C-alpha positions in Angstrom: 177.6 221.6 14.6 178.1 223.4 11.5 175.4 225.4 9.5 175.8 225.9 5.9 174.5 229.3 4.7 172.3 230.5 3.3 169.0 229.6 5.0 165.8 230.6 3.1 164.7 233.6 5.0 161.4 233.9 3.4 160.2 230.6 4.5 159.7 228.7 7.7 162.8 226.6 8.6 162.4 223.7 11.4 165.4 222.5 13.0 165.8 219.8 15.5 169.2 220.8 17.6 170.6 217.3 18.3 174.6 218.2 18.9 173.7 221.2 20.9 172.9 219.4 24.2 175.0 216.6 23.8 176.9 217.6 26.5 174.5 218.6 29.0 172.2 215.6 29.1 174.5 213.4 31.2 174.1 215.8 34.4 173.3 213.6 37.5 169.5 213.6 38.0 169.6 215.3 41.4 172.0 218.1 40.6 170.2 221.7 40.0 166.8 222.9 41.0 165.0 221.6 38.3 165.2 218.3 36.4 165.2 217.5 32.7 164.8 214.2 30.9 167.8 212.8 29.3 165.9 212.4 25.8 165.2 216.0 25.5 166.5 218.3 22.5 165.6 221.9 21.6 163.3 222.1 18.6 163.7 225.3 16.8 161.2 227.2 14.4 162.1 230.7 12.8 161.9 232.4 9.7 165.9 232.7 9.8 168.4 231.0 11.5 172.1 232.2 11.4 175.2 231.0 13.3 176.9 234.0 14.2 179.8 232.6 16.3 180.8 229.3 17.4 177.9 227.6 19.3 175.8 230.5 19.0 172.7 231.2 16.9 170.7 234.1 16.3 166.9 233.2 15.4 164.7 235.8 14.1 161.1 236.0 12.6 158.3 234.4 14.3 160.7 232.4 16.5 159.6 229.1 18.4 162.0 227.2 20.6 160.9 223.9 22.2 162.5 222.2 25.0 160.5 219.1 26.6 157.3 220.8 28.0 159.0 224.3 27.9 157.8 226.6 25.0 159.3 229.9 24.2 158.0 232.3 21.6 159.6 235.8 20.5 160.5 238.1 17.6 164.0 237.2 18.2 166.2 234.6 20.0 170.0 234.3 20.5 170.8 230.9 21.7 173.9 229.7 23.3 174.5 225.9 23.0 177.5 225.9 25.5 175.8 227.9 28.4 172.2 226.6 27.2 171.2 230.3 27.7 168.7 232.0 25.5 167.9 235.7 25.3 164.5 236.4 23.8 163.6 240.0 22.8 160.1 241.3 21.1 156.6 239.6 22.0 158.1 237.2 24.4 156.0 234.5 25.6 157.0 231.4 27.8 154.8 228.5 28.5 155.5 225.9 31.3 152.5 223.4 32.6 149.5 225.6 33.2 151.5 228.6 33.7 152.3 231.4 31.0 154.4 234.7 31.2 154.8 237.2 28.5 156.9 240.2 28.4 159.5 242.6 26.4 162.5 240.6 27.2 163.7 237.1 28.6 166.8 235.7 29.7 166.7 232.0 30.5 168.7 228.8 30.8 166.5 226.3 28.6 168.1 223.3 30.5 166.9 224.4 34.2 164.1 226.5 33.2 165.5 229.4 35.4 164.7 232.5 33.6 164.0 236.3 34.2 161.5 238.4 32.2 161.1 242.0 32.4 157.7 244.1 32.2 156.2 240.5 32.8 152.4 239.8 32.8 151.1 236.3 33.5 149.3 233.5 34.7 150.0 230.8 37.2 147.6 227.9 38.2 145.3 228.2 40.3 143.9 231.0 38.8 146.8 233.9 39.8 147.0 236.7 37.4 150.0 239.0 37.9 151.9 241.9 36.2 155.5 243.1 37.5 158.5 245.0 36.5 160.4 241.9 36.6 160.0 238.3 37.2 162.6 235.4 38.5 161.7 232.1 38.0 163.7 230.2 40.6 162.0 227.1 40.9 159.7 224.7 38.9 156.7 225.7 40.9 158.0 229.0 42.4 158.5 232.6 41.0 159.3 235.9 42.5 157.8 239.2 41.1 159.0 242.7 41.9 157.1 245.8 42.0 153.9 243.8 41.1 150.3 243.4 41.1 148.7 240.3 42.0 145.1 239.3 42.0 142.5 236.6 40.6 140.1 238.8 38.9 139.9 238.7 35.2 138.5 242.3 34.4 140.5 244.7 32.7 140.5 247.0 35.9 140.3 244.0 38.9 137.6 244.1 41.4 140.5 243.5 43.6 144.2 243.3 43.9 147.4 243.2 45.9 150.1 245.6 44.6 153.6 244.5 46.4 156.8 245.4 46.4 158.3 241.6 46.2 156.3 238.6 46.4 157.2 235.0 46.0 154.5 232.9 44.3 154.7 229.1 45.4 152.2 227.1 43.1 149.7 224.8 45.2 151.3 226.8 48.6 151.2 230.1 49.5 152.1 233.5 47.9 154.6 235.4 50.4 154.1 239.1 50.0 155.7 242.2 51.4 154.7 246.0 51.4 151.3 244.7 50.5 148.7 247.2 49.4 145.1 246.1 49.0 143.4 247.8 46.3 139.8 247.8 45.2 139.7 249.0 41.5 142.2 251.6 41.7 141.4 252.8 45.5 143.8 251.7 48.2 142.2 250.3 50.9 144.7 248.8 53.6 148.4 248.3 53.5 150.1 245.3 55.6 153.9 245.3 55.6 153.7 241.3 55.2 151.2 238.6 54.1 151.0 235.3 53.6 148.0 234.3 50.8 147.0 230.9 49.9 147.7 229.5 46.2 146.4 225.7 47.2 143.9 224.3 44.8 142.2 222.5 47.5 140.6 224.5 50.4 142.5 225.6 53.3 141.7 227.5 56.6 142.0 231.2 56.1 140.3 234.2 54.8 138.7 234.1 51.7 139.0 236.3 48.8 137.5 239.9 49.4 133.8 240.3 48.2 133.5 243.8 46.8 130.4 245.3 45.1 127.4 247.7 45.1 123.5 247.2 45.7 120.5 249.8 46.0 120.1 248.7 49.5 123.6 248.6 51.0 125.5 250.9 48.6 128.9 249.9 48.0 130.5 247.4 50.4 133.5 245.2 50.9 132.9 241.9 52.7 135.1 239.0 53.8 135.0 235.7 55.7 137.0 233.2 57.3 136.9 229.7 56.1 137.8 227.1 58.6 138.6 223.2 57.5 136.5 220.9 60.0 
């Protein structure tokens, strides 16, 4: 693909990148951890689009890249149409399905949707909020977070949270946590070397979320219950 400069740096530029994925769309449907539709094409919008080398685009200025259901926003994205790798920096936001992850830097294969995000903060369905030094998206419904805090509380200081050295979050299945320290507010309460926590939309047998609060009659309290599916 040949791009003829100059682009209009002051204007929004929308580009349908047709030739960039011709070689990629013929992959066998069962290859790779994620599947993409053959009709998908990257759609790029940016303040400025430059071809800095053969097959490599530099996108700057309020960049948006769409590929199927994937939507990627950043201040700067370098996109390689040979490897299908996008490197994004500055106010990075990645959206896929009901999940959203933001961070300082992202490296991603837009065809497979596998990605790594540094200094990540995000949301995963159903109602899981996390922050992590690093996030690796290893499958369509699975991410690994490193040095992370995981909770379902939306408060700036969550009523409860788990701090983990590493956790695999599997949507509509379970979270597998290592070195999990349970905290109420900023106070650590209990440490577990390994913990499996449900991330299912439907109820399943197991411990419910901890109930933390304060009352004049009871004072500060922490409660929990076991739910059993009959």
